[in-house]
PDB file with one MODEL, atoms N, CA, C and O in Angstrom:
MODEL        1
ATOM      1  N   UNK A   1      50.639 183.700 -43.207  1.00  0.00           N
ATOM      2  CA  UNK A   1      50.350 182.347 -43.654  1.00  0.00           C
ATOM      3  C   UNK A   1      50.071 181.412 -42.465  1.00  0.00           C
ATOM      4  O   UNK A   1      49.202 180.543 -42.542  1.00  0.00           O
ATOM      5  N   UNK A   2      50.816 181.599 -41.370  1.00  0.00           N
ATOM      6  CA  UNK A   2      50.604 180.717 -40.212  1.00  0.00           C
ATOM      7  C   UNK A   2      49.208 180.898 -39.630  1.00  0.00           C
ATOM      8  O   UNK A   2      48.614 179.932 -39.151  1.00  0.00           O
ATOM      9  N   UNK A   3      48.677 182.109 -39.660  1.00  0.00           N
ATOM     10  CA  UNK A   3      47.326 182.338 -39.135  1.00  0.00           C
ATOM     11  C   UNK A   3      46.270 181.689 -40.022  1.00  0.00           C
ATOM     12  O   UNK A   3      45.250 181.212 -39.525  1.00  0.00           O
ATOM     13  N   UNK A   4      46.504 181.669 -41.322  1.00  0.00           N
ATOM     14  CA  UNK A   4      45.577 181.006 -42.235  1.00  0.00           C
ATOM     15  C   UNK A   4      45.561 179.504 -41.947  1.00  0.00           C
ATOM     16  O   UNK A   4      44.496 178.891 -41.883  1.00  0.00           O
ATOM     17  N   UNK A   5      46.736 178.924 -41.777  1.00  0.00           N
ATOM     18  CA  UNK A   5      46.809 177.495 -41.472  1.00  0.00           C
ATOM     19  C   UNK A   5      46.201 177.175 -40.113  1.00  0.00           C
ATOM     20  O   UNK A   5      45.538 176.150 -39.955  1.00  0.00           O
ATOM     21  N   UNK A   6      46.421 178.042 -39.136  1.00  0.00           N
ATOM     22  CA  UNK A   6      45.824 177.851 -37.808  1.00  0.00           C
ATOM     23  C   UNK A   6      44.304 177.909 -37.907  1.00  0.00           C
ATOM     24  O   UNK A   6      43.606 177.119 -37.271  1.00  0.00           O
ATOM     25  N   UNK A   7      43.800 178.833 -38.696  1.00  0.00           N
ATOM     26  CA  UNK A   7      42.358 178.957 -38.879  1.00  0.00           C
ATOM     27  C   UNK A   7      41.790 177.720 -39.561  1.00  0.00           C
ATOM     28  O   UNK A   7      40.742 177.215 -39.157  1.00  0.00           O
ATOM     29  N   UNK A   8      42.470 177.230 -40.588  1.00  0.00           N
ATOM     30  CA  UNK A   8      42.016 176.021 -41.274  1.00  0.00           C
ATOM     31  C   UNK A   8      41.958 174.847 -40.291  1.00  0.00           C
ATOM     32  O   UNK A   8      40.990 174.087 -40.280  1.00  0.00           O
ATOM     33  N   UNK A   9      42.991 174.707 -39.473  1.00  0.00           N
ATOM     34  CA  UNK A   9      43.009 173.639 -38.474  1.00  0.00           C
ATOM     35  C   UNK A   9      41.820 173.787 -37.516  1.00  0.00           C
ATOM     36  O   UNK A   9      41.134 172.809 -37.220  1.00  0.00           O
ATOM     37  N   UNK A  10      41.585 174.990 -37.043  1.00  0.00           N
ATOM     38  CA  UNK A  10      40.484 175.214 -36.102  1.00  0.00           C
ATOM     39  C   UNK A  10      39.130 174.963 -36.751  1.00  0.00           C
ATOM     40  O   UNK A  10      38.223 174.429 -36.112  1.00  0.00           O
ATOM     41  N   UNK A  11      38.988 175.344 -38.008  1.00  0.00           N
ATOM     42  CA  UNK A  11      37.717 175.129 -38.700  1.00  0.00           C
ATOM     43  C   UNK A  11      37.460 173.641 -38.887  1.00  0.00           C
ATOM     44  O   UNK A  11      36.365 173.160 -38.594  1.00  0.00           O
ATOM     45  N   UNK A  12      38.462 172.902 -39.375  1.00  0.00           N
ATOM     46  CA  UNK A  12      38.269 171.465 -39.567  1.00  0.00           C
ATOM     47  C   UNK A  12      38.040 170.758 -38.244  1.00  0.00           C
ATOM     48  O   UNK A  12      37.174 169.888 -38.147  1.00  0.00           O
ATOM     49  N   UNK A  13      38.801 171.117 -37.231  1.00  0.00           N
ATOM     50  CA  UNK A  13      38.617 170.526 -35.915  1.00  0.00           C
ATOM     51  C   UNK A  13      37.257 170.922 -35.364  1.00  0.00           C
ATOM     52  O   UNK A  13      36.552 170.102 -34.776  1.00  0.00           O
ATOM     53  N   UNK A  14      36.893 172.183 -35.557  1.00  0.00           N
ATOM     54  CA  UNK A  14      35.637 172.703 -35.033  1.00  0.00           C
ATOM     55  C   UNK A  14      34.402 172.173 -35.732  1.00  0.00           C
ATOM     56  O   UNK A  14      33.308 172.260 -35.174  1.00  0.00           O
ATOM     57  N   UNK A  15      34.534 171.628 -36.932  1.00  0.00           N
ATOM     58  CA  UNK A  15      33.379 171.062 -37.642  1.00  0.00           C
ATOM     59  C   UNK A  15      32.783 169.875 -36.885  1.00  0.00           C
ATOM     60  O   UNK A  15      31.602 169.565 -37.045  1.00  0.00           O
ATOM     61  N   UNK A  16      33.580 169.229 -36.080  1.00  0.00           N
ATOM     62  CA  UNK A  16      33.087 168.062 -35.347  1.00  0.00           C
ATOM     63  C   UNK A  16      32.173 168.457 -34.188  1.00  0.00           C
ATOM     64  O   UNK A  16      31.322 167.663 -33.786  1.00  0.00           O
ATOM     65  N   UNK A  17      32.327 169.660 -33.644  1.00  0.00           N
ATOM     66  CA  UNK A  17      31.549 170.011 -32.444  1.00  0.00           C
ATOM     67  C   UNK A  17      30.061 170.147 -32.694  1.00  0.00           C
ATOM     68  O   UNK A  17      29.286 169.639 -31.884  1.00  0.00           O
ATOM     69  N   UNK A  18      29.597 170.803 -33.769  1.00  0.00           N
ATOM     70  CA  UNK A  18      28.141 170.827 -33.976  1.00  0.00           C
ATOM     71  C   UNK A  18      27.570 169.425 -34.215  1.00  0.00           C
ATOM     72  O   UNK A  18      26.472 169.110 -33.757  1.00  0.00           O
ATOM     73  N   UNK A  19      28.316 168.596 -34.929  1.00  0.00           N
ATOM     74  CA  UNK A  19      27.868 167.223 -35.182  1.00  0.00           C
ATOM     75  C   UNK A  19      27.757 166.465 -33.863  1.00  0.00           C
ATOM     76  O   UNK A  19      26.762 165.783 -33.614  1.00  0.00           O
ATOM     77  N   UNK A  20      28.772 166.584 -33.027  1.00  0.00           N
ATOM     78  CA  UNK A  20      28.787 165.927 -31.725  1.00  0.00           C
ATOM     79  C   UNK A  20      27.670 166.460 -30.829  1.00  0.00           C
ATOM     80  O   UNK A  20      27.029 165.696 -30.107  1.00  0.00           O
ATOM     81  N   UNK A  21      27.444 167.754 -30.877  1.00  0.00           N
ATOM     82  CA  UNK A  21      26.403 168.385 -30.066  1.00  0.00           C
ATOM     83  C   UNK A  21      25.026 167.845 -30.442  1.00  0.00           C
ATOM     84  O   UNK A  21      24.234 167.502 -29.564  1.00  0.00           O
ATOM     85  N   UNK A  22      24.740 167.767 -31.727  1.00  0.00           N
ATOM     86  CA  UNK A  22      23.443 167.268 -32.195  1.00  0.00           C
ATOM     87  C   UNK A  22      23.267 165.797 -31.800  1.00  0.00           C
ATOM     88  O   UNK A  22      22.201 165.396 -31.335  1.00  0.00           O
ATOM     89  N   UNK A  23      24.320 165.003 -31.990  1.00  0.00           N
ATOM     90  CA  UNK A  23      24.270 163.579 -31.636  1.00  0.00           C
ATOM     91  C   UNK A  23      23.989 163.400 -30.146  1.00  0.00           C
ATOM     92  O   UNK A  23      23.140 162.599 -29.756  1.00  0.00           O
ATOM     93  N   UNK A  24      24.708 164.151 -29.323  1.00  0.00           N
ATOM     94  CA  UNK A  24      24.521 164.037 -27.869  1.00  0.00           C
ATOM     95  C   UNK A  24      23.147 164.522 -27.440  1.00  0.00           C
ATOM     96  O   UNK A  24      22.550 163.951 -26.528  1.00  0.00           O
ATOM     97  N   UNK A  25      22.639 165.560 -28.078  1.00  0.00           N
ATOM     98  CA  UNK A  25      21.319 166.087 -27.729  1.00  0.00           C
ATOM     99  C   UNK A  25      20.239 165.056 -28.068  1.00  0.00           C
ATOM    100  O   UNK A  25      19.342 164.803 -27.264  1.00  0.00           O
ATOM    101  N   UNK A  26      20.328 164.466 -29.257  1.00  0.00           N
ATOM    102  CA  UNK A  26      19.327 163.484 -29.686  1.00  0.00           C
ATOM    103  C   UNK A  26      19.418 162.186 -28.887  1.00  0.00           C
ATOM    104  O   UNK A  26      18.410 161.514 -28.671  1.00  0.00           O
ATOM    105  N   UNK A  27      20.608 161.842 -28.458  1.00  0.00           N
ATOM    106  CA  UNK A  27      20.850 160.600 -27.720  1.00  0.00           C
ATOM    107  C   UNK A  27      20.113 160.587 -26.377  1.00  0.00           C
ATOM    108  O   UNK A  27      19.630 159.543 -25.938  1.00  0.00           O
ATOM    109  N   UNK A  28      20.032 161.751 -25.731  1.00  0.00           N
ATOM    110  CA  UNK A  28      19.342 161.903 -24.450  1.00  0.00           C
ATOM    111  C   UNK A  28      19.939 161.043 -23.336  1.00  0.00           C
ATOM    112  O   UNK A  28      19.240 160.629 -22.411  1.00  0.00           O
ATOM    113  N   UNK A  29      21.246 160.782 -23.442  1.00  0.00           N
ATOM    114  CA  UNK A  29      21.944 160.025 -22.410  1.00  0.00           C
ATOM    115  C   UNK A  29      23.383 160.511 -22.321  1.00  0.00           C
ATOM    116  O   UNK A  29      24.008 160.818 -23.336  1.00  0.00           O
ATOM    117  N   UNK A  30      23.898 160.579 -21.110  1.00  0.00           N
ATOM    118  CA  UNK A  30      25.289 160.997 -20.901  1.00  0.00           C
ATOM    119  C   UNK A  30      26.243 159.829 -21.038  1.00  0.00           C
ATOM    120  O   UNK A  30      27.457 159.996 -20.918  1.00  0.00           O
ATOM    121  N   UNK A  31      25.702 158.648 -21.290  1.00  0.00           N
ATOM    122  CA  UNK A  31      26.538 157.466 -21.443  1.00  0.00           C
ATOM    123  C   UNK A  31      27.473 157.654 -22.640  1.00  0.00           C
ATOM    124  O   UNK A  31      27.037 157.980 -23.744  1.00  0.00           O
ATOM    125  N   UNK A  32      28.746 157.445 -22.397  1.00  0.00           N
ATOM    126  CA  UNK A  32      29.740 157.610 -23.455  1.00  0.00           C
ATOM    127  C   UNK A  32      30.313 159.015 -23.547  1.00  0.00           C
ATOM    128  O   UNK A  32      31.300 159.238 -24.247  1.00  0.00           O
ATOM    129  N   UNK A  33      29.700 159.966 -22.841  1.00  0.00           N
ATOM    130  CA  UNK A  33      30.233 161.325 -22.822  1.00  0.00           C
ATOM    131  C   UNK A  33      31.226 161.445 -21.669  1.00  0.00           C
ATOM    132  O   UNK A  33      31.042 160.819 -20.624  1.00  0.00           O
ATOM    133  N   UNK A  34      32.262 162.234 -21.851  1.00  0.00           N
ATOM    134  CA  UNK A  34      33.271 162.404 -20.810  1.00  0.00           C
ATOM    135  C   UNK A  34      33.368 163.868 -20.408  1.00  0.00           C
ATOM    136  O   UNK A  34      33.774 164.717 -21.203  1.00  0.00           O
ATOM    137  N   UNK A  35      32.993 164.152 -19.177  1.00  0.00           N
ATOM    138  CA  UNK A  35      33.078 165.531 -18.700  1.00  0.00           C
ATOM    139  C   UNK A  35      34.533 165.996 -18.625  1.00  0.00           C
ATOM    140  O   UNK A  35      34.827 167.164 -18.877  1.00  0.00           O
ATOM    141  N   UNK A  36      35.437 165.087 -18.280  1.00  0.00           N
ATOM    142  CA  UNK A  36      36.853 165.455 -18.222  1.00  0.00           C
ATOM    143  C   UNK A  36      37.347 165.897 -19.596  1.00  0.00           C
ATOM    144  O   UNK A  36      38.068 166.888 -19.706  1.00  0.00           O
ATOM    145  N   UNK A  37      36.964 165.171 -20.639  1.00  0.00           N
ATOM    146  CA  UNK A  37      37.356 165.505 -22.005  1.00  0.00           C
ATOM    147  C   UNK A  37      36.800 166.872 -22.401  1.00  0.00           C
ATOM    148  O   UNK A  37      37.516 167.703 -22.961  1.00  0.00           O
ATOM    149  N   UNK A  38      35.527 167.097 -22.108  1.00  0.00           N
ATOM    150  CA  UNK A  38      34.894 168.374 -22.446  1.00  0.00           C
ATOM    151  C   UNK A  38      35.594 169.525 -21.716  1.00  0.00           C
ATOM    152  O   UNK A  38      35.876 170.560 -22.320  1.00  0.00           O
ATOM    153  N   UNK A  39      35.872 169.349 -20.427  1.00  0.00           N
ATOM    154  CA  UNK A  39      36.535 170.410 -19.659  1.00  0.00           C
ATOM    155  C   UNK A  39      37.950 170.681 -20.154  1.00  0.00           C
ATOM    156  O   UNK A  39      38.384 171.832 -20.182  1.00  0.00           O
ATOM    157  N   UNK A  40      38.675 169.632 -20.546  1.00  0.00           N
ATOM    158  CA  UNK A  40      40.013 169.831 -21.103  1.00  0.00           C
ATOM    159  C   UNK A  40      39.955 170.618 -22.406  1.00  0.00           C
ATOM    160  O   UNK A  40      40.800 171.477 -22.657  1.00  0.00           O
ATOM    161  N   UNK A  41      38.968 170.328 -23.225  1.00  0.00           N
ATOM    162  CA  UNK A  41      38.805 171.083 -24.474  1.00  0.00           C
ATOM    163  C   UNK A  41      38.494 172.552 -24.189  1.00  0.00           C
ATOM    164  O   UNK A  41      39.057 173.446 -24.822  1.00  0.00           O
ATOM    165  N   UNK A  42      37.603 172.792 -23.244  1.00  0.00           N
ATOM    166  CA  UNK A  42      37.252 174.164 -22.880  1.00  0.00           C
ATOM    167  C   UNK A  42      38.487 174.909 -22.386  1.00  0.00           C
ATOM    168  O   UNK A  42      38.735 176.044 -22.792  1.00  0.00           O
ATOM    169  N   UNK A  43      39.255 174.275 -21.518  1.00  0.00           N
ATOM    170  CA  UNK A  43      40.481 174.915 -21.023  1.00  0.00           C
ATOM    171  C   UNK A  43      41.477 175.167 -22.147  1.00  0.00           C
ATOM    172  O   UNK A  43      42.155 176.194 -22.158  1.00  0.00           O
ATOM    173  N   UNK A  44      41.569 174.244 -23.086  1.00  0.00           N
ATOM    174  CA  UNK A  44      42.456 174.424 -24.233  1.00  0.00           C
ATOM    175  C   UNK A  44      42.054 175.609 -25.082  1.00  0.00           C
ATOM    176  O   UNK A  44      42.906 176.398 -25.489  1.00  0.00           O
ATOM    177  N   UNK A  45      40.764 175.745 -25.355  1.00  0.00           N
ATOM    178  CA  UNK A  45      40.301 176.892 -26.139  1.00  0.00           C
ATOM    179  C   UNK A  45      40.495 178.199 -25.378  1.00  0.00           C
ATOM    180  O   UNK A  45      40.856 179.214 -25.974  1.00  0.00           O
ATOM    181  N   UNK A  46      40.259 178.183 -24.071  1.00  0.00           N
ATOM    182  CA  UNK A  46      40.497 179.388 -23.269  1.00  0.00           C
ATOM    183  C   UNK A  46      41.973 179.762 -23.322  1.00  0.00           C
ATOM    184  O   UNK A  46      42.310 180.942 -23.427  1.00  0.00           O
ATOM    185  N   UNK A  47      42.856 178.769 -23.250  1.00  0.00           N
ATOM    186  CA  UNK A  47      44.299 179.041 -23.348  1.00  0.00           C
ATOM    187  C   UNK A  47      44.648 179.634 -24.716  1.00  0.00           C
ATOM    188  O   UNK A  47      45.445 180.569 -24.801  1.00  0.00           O
ATOM    189  N   UNK A  48      44.058 179.098 -25.779  1.00  0.00           N
ATOM    190  CA  UNK A  48      44.302 179.630 -27.115  1.00  0.00           C
ATOM    191  C   UNK A  48      43.829 181.063 -27.250  1.00  0.00           C
ATOM    192  O   UNK A  48      44.504 181.898 -27.852  1.00  0.00           O
ATOM    193  N   UNK A  49      42.656 181.344 -26.685  1.00  0.00           N
ATOM    194  CA  UNK A  49      42.123 182.713 -26.704  1.00  0.00           C
ATOM    195  C   UNK A  49      43.034 183.630 -25.900  1.00  0.00           C
ATOM    196  O   UNK A  49      43.360 184.735 -26.333  1.00  0.00           O
ATOM    197  N   UNK A  50      43.442 183.157 -24.724  1.00  0.00           N
ATOM    198  CA  UNK A  50      44.353 183.946 -23.890  1.00  0.00           C
ATOM    199  C   UNK A  50      45.658 184.239 -24.599  1.00  0.00           C
ATOM    200  O   UNK A  50      46.177 185.352 -24.510  1.00  0.00           O
ATOM    201  N   UNK A  51      46.194 183.255 -25.301  1.00  0.00           N
ATOM    202  CA  UNK A  51      47.451 183.447 -26.033  1.00  0.00           C
ATOM    203  C   UNK A  51      47.289 184.521 -27.105  1.00  0.00           C
ATOM    204  O   UNK A  51      48.173 185.358 -27.285  1.00  0.00           O
ATOM    205  N   UNK A  52      46.171 184.498 -27.809  1.00  0.00           N
ATOM    206  CA  UNK A  52      45.933 185.512 -28.854  1.00  0.00           C
ATOM    207  C   UNK A  52      45.830 186.907 -28.238  1.00  0.00           C
ATOM    208  O   UNK A  52      46.352 187.876 -28.790  1.00  0.00           O
ATOM    209  N   UNK A  53      45.157 187.003 -27.099  1.00  0.00           N
ATOM    210  CA  UNK A  53      44.979 188.304 -26.446  1.00  0.00           C
ATOM    211  C   UNK A  53      46.305 188.820 -25.894  1.00  0.00           C
ATOM    212  O   UNK A  53      46.646 189.988 -26.084  1.00  0.00           O
ATOM    213  N   UNK A  54      47.050 187.957 -25.216  1.00  0.00           N
ATOM    214  CA  UNK A  54      48.339 188.362 -24.641  1.00  0.00           C
ATOM    215  C   UNK A  54      49.322 188.788 -25.728  1.00  0.00           C
ATOM    216  O   UNK A  54      50.064 189.756 -25.559  1.00  0.00           O
ATOM    217  N   UNK A  55      49.323 188.050 -26.860  1.00  0.00           N
ATOM    218  CA  UNK A  55      50.232 188.374 -27.960  1.00  0.00           C
ATOM    219  C   UNK A  55      49.708 189.544 -28.805  1.00  0.00           C
ATOM    220  O   UNK A  55      50.372 190.000 -29.736  1.00  0.00           O
ATOM    221  N   UNK A  56      48.509 190.018 -28.461  1.00  0.00           N
ATOM    222  CA  UNK A  56      47.860 191.101 -29.199  1.00  0.00           C
ATOM    223  C   UNK A  56      47.636 190.740 -30.671  1.00  0.00           C
ATOM    224  O   UNK A  56      47.750 191.591 -31.554  1.00  0.00           O
ATOM    225  N   UNK A  57      47.317 189.477 -30.918  1.00  0.00           N
ATOM    226  CA  UNK A  57      46.980 189.011 -32.260  1.00  0.00           C
ATOM    227  C   UNK A  57      45.464 188.894 -32.353  1.00  0.00           C
ATOM    228  O   UNK A  57      44.926 187.813 -32.590  1.00  0.00           O
ATOM    229  N   UNK A  58      44.795 190.001 -32.166  1.00  0.00           N
ATOM    230  CA  UNK A  58      43.336 190.026 -32.197  1.00  0.00           C
ATOM    231  C   UNK A  58      42.923 190.121 -33.671  1.00  0.00           C
ATOM    232  O   UNK A  58      43.005 191.185 -34.285  1.00  0.00           O
ATOM    233  N   UNK A  59      42.478 188.987 -34.224  1.00  0.00           N
ATOM    234  CA  UNK A  59      42.047 188.957 -35.617  1.00  0.00           C
ATOM    235  C   UNK A  59      41.005 187.849 -35.801  1.00  0.00           C
ATOM    236  O   UNK A  59      40.431 187.358 -34.829  1.00  0.00           O
ATOM    237  N   UNK A  60      40.772 187.469 -37.039  1.00  0.00           N
ATOM    238  CA  UNK A  60      39.732 186.486 -37.350  1.00  0.00           C
ATOM    239  C   UNK A  60      39.996 185.121 -36.703  1.00  0.00           C
ATOM    240  O   UNK A  60      39.047 184.375 -36.459  1.00  0.00           O
ATOM    241  N   UNK A  61      41.240 184.780 -36.424  1.00  0.00           N
ATOM    242  CA  UNK A  61      41.551 183.496 -35.795  1.00  0.00           C
ATOM    243  C   UNK A  61      40.920 183.442 -34.396  1.00  0.00           C
ATOM    244  O   UNK A  61      40.425 182.397 -33.974  1.00  0.00           O
ATOM    245  N   UNK A  62      40.940 184.549 -33.699  1.00  0.00           N
ATOM    246  CA  UNK A  62      40.339 184.629 -32.368  1.00  0.00           C
ATOM    247  C   UNK A  62      38.848 184.299 -32.439  1.00  0.00           C
ATOM    248  O   UNK A  62      38.317 183.625 -31.557  1.00  0.00           O
ATOM    249  N   UNK A  63      38.180 184.769 -33.478  1.00  0.00           N
ATOM    250  CA  UNK A  63      36.752 184.491 -33.656  1.00  0.00           C
ATOM    251  C   UNK A  63      36.507 182.985 -33.787  1.00  0.00           C
ATOM    252  O   UNK A  63      35.539 182.464 -33.232  1.00  0.00           O
ATOM    253  N   UNK A  64      37.370 182.293 -34.512  1.00  0.00           N
ATOM    254  CA  UNK A  64      37.214 180.848 -34.686  1.00  0.00           C
ATOM    255  C   UNK A  64      37.414 180.125 -33.346  1.00  0.00           C
ATOM    256  O   UNK A  64      36.690 179.179 -33.035  1.00  0.00           O
ATOM    257  N   UNK A  65      38.391 180.571 -32.562  1.00  0.00           N
ATOM    258  CA  UNK A  65      38.579 180.001 -31.218  1.00  0.00           C
ATOM    259  C   UNK A  65      37.301 180.183 -30.384  1.00  0.00           C
ATOM    260  O   UNK A  65      36.856 179.257 -29.706  1.00  0.00           O
ATOM    261  N   UNK A  66      36.728 181.375 -30.444  1.00  0.00           N
ATOM    262  CA  UNK A  66      35.531 181.674 -29.651  1.00  0.00           C
ATOM    263  C   UNK A  66      34.352 180.819 -30.114  1.00  0.00           C
ATOM    264  O   UNK A  66      33.604 180.302 -29.284  1.00  0.00           O
ATOM    265  N   UNK A  67      34.179 180.666 -31.421  1.00  0.00           N
ATOM    266  CA  UNK A  67      33.088 179.831 -31.932  1.00  0.00           C
ATOM    267  C   UNK A  67      33.244 178.376 -31.480  1.00  0.00           C
ATOM    268  O   UNK A  67      32.267 177.737 -31.090  1.00  0.00           O
ATOM    269  N   UNK A  68      34.468 177.859 -31.533  1.00  0.00           N
ATOM    270  CA  UNK A  68      34.712 176.491 -31.063  1.00  0.00           C
ATOM    271  C   UNK A  68      34.446 176.370 -29.567  1.00  0.00           C
ATOM    272  O   UNK A  68      33.876 175.378 -29.112  1.00  0.00           O
ATOM    273  N   UNK A  69      34.857 177.378 -28.804  1.00  0.00           N
ATOM    274  CA  UNK A  69      34.605 177.369 -27.361  1.00  0.00           C
ATOM    275  C   UNK A  69      33.103 177.340 -27.073  1.00  0.00           C
ATOM    276  O   UNK A  69      32.658 176.634 -26.169  1.00  0.00           O
ATOM    277  N   UNK A  70      32.336 178.095 -27.827  1.00  0.00           N
ATOM    278  CA  UNK A  70      30.879 178.113 -27.647  1.00  0.00           C
ATOM    279  C   UNK A  70      30.283 176.732 -27.913  1.00  0.00           C
ATOM    280  O   UNK A  70      29.433 176.260 -27.158  1.00  0.00           O
ATOM    281  N   UNK A  71      30.734 176.088 -28.991  1.00  0.00           N
ATOM    282  CA  UNK A  71      30.214 174.761 -29.337  1.00  0.00           C
ATOM    283  C   UNK A  71      30.558 173.721 -28.267  1.00  0.00           C
ATOM    284  O   UNK A  71      29.708 172.917 -27.886  1.00  0.00           O
ATOM    285  N   UNK A  72      31.787 173.738 -27.792  1.00  0.00           N
ATOM    286  CA  UNK A  72      32.195 172.769 -26.766  1.00  0.00           C
ATOM    287  C   UNK A  72      31.458 173.069 -25.455  1.00  0.00           C
ATOM    288  O   UNK A  72      31.072 172.146 -24.738  1.00  0.00           O
ATOM    289  N   UNK A  73      31.264 174.347 -25.141  1.00  0.00           N
ATOM    290  CA  UNK A  73      30.527 174.716 -23.928  1.00  0.00           C
ATOM    291  C   UNK A  73      29.073 174.261 -24.023  1.00  0.00           C
ATOM    292  O   UNK A  73      28.480 173.856 -23.024  1.00  0.00           O
ATOM    293  N   UNK A  74      28.504 174.327 -25.216  1.00  0.00           N
ATOM    294  CA  UNK A  74      27.138 173.828 -25.411  1.00  0.00           C
ATOM    295  C   UNK A  74      27.094 172.324 -25.146  1.00  0.00           C
ATOM    296  O   UNK A  74      26.115 171.817 -24.599  1.00  0.00           O
ATOM    297  N   UNK A  75      28.153 171.612 -25.533  1.00  0.00           N
ATOM    298  CA  UNK A  75      28.230 170.177 -25.230  1.00  0.00           C
ATOM    299  C   UNK A  75      28.258 169.933 -23.728  1.00  0.00           C
ATOM    300  O   UNK A  75      27.717 168.933 -23.254  1.00  0.00           O
ATOM    301  N   UNK A  76      28.881 170.832 -22.977  1.00  0.00           N
ATOM    302  CA  UNK A  76      28.905 170.710 -21.521  1.00  0.00           C
ATOM    303  C   UNK A  76      27.484 170.843 -20.958  1.00  0.00           C
ATOM    304  O   UNK A  76      27.094 170.101 -20.056  1.00  0.00           O
ATOM    305  N   UNK A  77      26.730 171.780 -21.492  1.00  0.00           N
ATOM    306  CA  UNK A  77      25.340 171.967 -21.059  1.00  0.00           C
ATOM    307  C   UNK A  77      24.516 170.718 -21.379  1.00  0.00           C
ATOM    308  O   UNK A  77      23.732 170.255 -20.550  1.00  0.00           O
ATOM    309  N   UNK A  78      24.699 170.185 -22.575  1.00  0.00           N
ATOM    310  CA  UNK A  78      23.979 168.972 -22.973  1.00  0.00           C
ATOM    311  C   UNK A  78      24.383 167.790 -22.102  1.00  0.00           C
ATOM    312  O   UNK A  78      23.553 166.936 -21.792  1.00  0.00           O
ATOM    313  N   UNK A  79      25.645 167.733 -21.705  1.00  0.00           N
ATOM    314  CA  UNK A  79      26.100 166.659 -20.809  1.00  0.00           C
ATOM    315  C   UNK A  79      25.283 166.666 -19.511  1.00  0.00           C
ATOM    316  O   UNK A  79      24.786 165.625 -19.080  1.00  0.00           O
ATOM    317  N   UNK A  80      25.148 167.840 -18.894  1.00  0.00           N
ATOM    318  CA  UNK A  80      24.398 167.909 -17.625  1.00  0.00           C
ATOM    319  C   UNK A  80      22.921 167.639 -17.843  1.00  0.00           C
ATOM    320  O   UNK A  80      22.277 167.035 -16.986  1.00  0.00           O
ATOM    321  N   UNK A  81      22.366 168.071 -18.971  1.00  0.00           N
ATOM    322  CA  UNK A  81      20.970 167.771 -19.298  1.00  0.00           C
ATOM    323  C   UNK A  81      20.796 166.263 -19.429  1.00  0.00           C
ATOM    324  O   UNK A  81      19.869 165.684 -18.863  1.00  0.00           O
ATOM    325  N   UNK A  82      21.689 165.638 -20.175  1.00  0.00           N
ATOM    326  CA  UNK A  82      21.585 164.193 -20.393  1.00  0.00           C
ATOM    327  C   UNK A  82      21.791 163.404 -19.107  1.00  0.00           C
ATOM    328  O   UNK A  82      21.153 162.374 -18.888  1.00  0.00           O
ATOM    329  N   UNK A  83      22.680 163.893 -18.266  1.00  0.00           N
ATOM    330  CA  UNK A  83      22.891 163.230 -16.980  1.00  0.00           C
ATOM    331  C   UNK A  83      21.623 163.270 -16.128  1.00  0.00           C
ATOM    332  O   UNK A  83      21.271 162.294 -15.466  1.00  0.00           O
ATOM    333  N   UNK A  84      20.947 164.415 -16.157  1.00  0.00           N
ATOM    334  CA  UNK A  84      19.681 164.536 -15.422  1.00  0.00           C
ATOM    335  C   UNK A  84      18.633 163.588 -16.014  1.00  0.00           C
ATOM    336  O   UNK A  84      17.866 162.972 -15.274  1.00  0.00           O
ATOM    337  N   UNK A  85      18.600 163.473 -17.331  1.00  0.00           N
ATOM    338  CA  UNK A  85      17.659 162.540 -17.964  1.00  0.00           C
ATOM    339  C   UNK A  85      17.982 161.097 -17.584  1.00  0.00           C
ATOM    340  O   UNK A  85      17.077 160.290 -17.373  1.00  0.00           O
ATOM    341  N   UNK A  86      19.275 160.775 -17.498  1.00  0.00           N
ATOM    342  CA  UNK A  86      19.679 159.419 -17.075  1.00  0.00           C
ATOM    343  C   UNK A  86      19.205 159.137 -15.661  1.00  0.00           C
ATOM    344  O   UNK A  86      18.743 158.033 -15.370  1.00  0.00           O
ATOM    345  N   UNK A  87      19.314 160.116 -14.783  1.00  0.00           N
ATOM    346  CA  UNK A  87      18.856 159.917 -13.389  1.00  0.00           C
ATOM    347  C   UNK A  87      17.359 159.688 -13.335  1.00  0.00           C
ATOM    348  O   UNK A  87      16.878 158.857 -12.564  1.00  0.00           O
ATOM    349  N   UNK A  88      16.610 160.436 -14.169  1.00  0.00           N
ATOM    350  CA  UNK A  88      15.146 160.255 -14.202  1.00  0.00           C
ATOM    351  C   UNK A  88      14.782 158.858 -14.690  1.00  0.00           C
ATOM    352  O   UNK A  88      13.841 158.249 -14.183  1.00  0.00           O
ATOM    353  N   UNK A  89      15.522 158.346 -15.672  1.00  0.00           N
ATOM    354  CA  UNK A  89      15.243 157.000 -16.190  1.00  0.00           C
ATOM    355  C   UNK A  89      15.447 155.946 -15.115  1.00  0.00           C
ATOM    356  O   UNK A  89      14.703 154.968 -15.047  1.00  0.00           O
ATOM    357  N   UNK A  90      16.460 156.146 -14.271  1.00  0.00           N
ATOM    358  CA  UNK A  90      16.735 155.165 -13.219  1.00  0.00           C
ATOM    359  C   UNK A  90      15.680 155.174 -12.136  1.00  0.00           C
ATOM    360  O   UNK A  90      15.418 154.139 -11.524  1.00  0.00           O
ATOM    361  N   UNK A  91      15.058 156.336 -11.882  1.00  0.00           N
ATOM    362  CA  UNK A  91      14.033 156.456 -10.848  1.00  0.00           C
ATOM    363  C   UNK A  91      12.740 155.804 -11.312  1.00  0.00           C
ATOM    364  O   UNK A  91      12.036 155.182 -10.517  1.00  0.00           O
ATOM    365  N   UNK A  92      12.432 155.938 -12.563  1.00  0.00           N
ATOM    366  CA  UNK A  92      11.164 155.413 -13.097  1.00  0.00           C
ATOM    367  C   UNK A  92      11.187 153.950 -13.295  1.00  0.00           C
ATOM    368  O   UNK A  92      10.195 153.371 -13.737  1.00  0.00           O
TER     369      UNK A  92
ENDMDL
END
């Protein structure tokens, strides 16, 4: 039961990442984005994945952690893209 609840929490929490990713991509600016926040989230998901592996609880919950990590990592890529676009705007 605890794994089901953990999965539900991760799914609901993880629903925000694709929405945030699309918003940040369309925005084309790093203004308002926080690299520290993104990196803390990435480290948190890595810790969660590590905990599952160390405890040998390799199951569907691990997949949800990995999917969330991918989404947050994509936000990191968009952050650097947007930062580069911001620099180009300042030069022009």
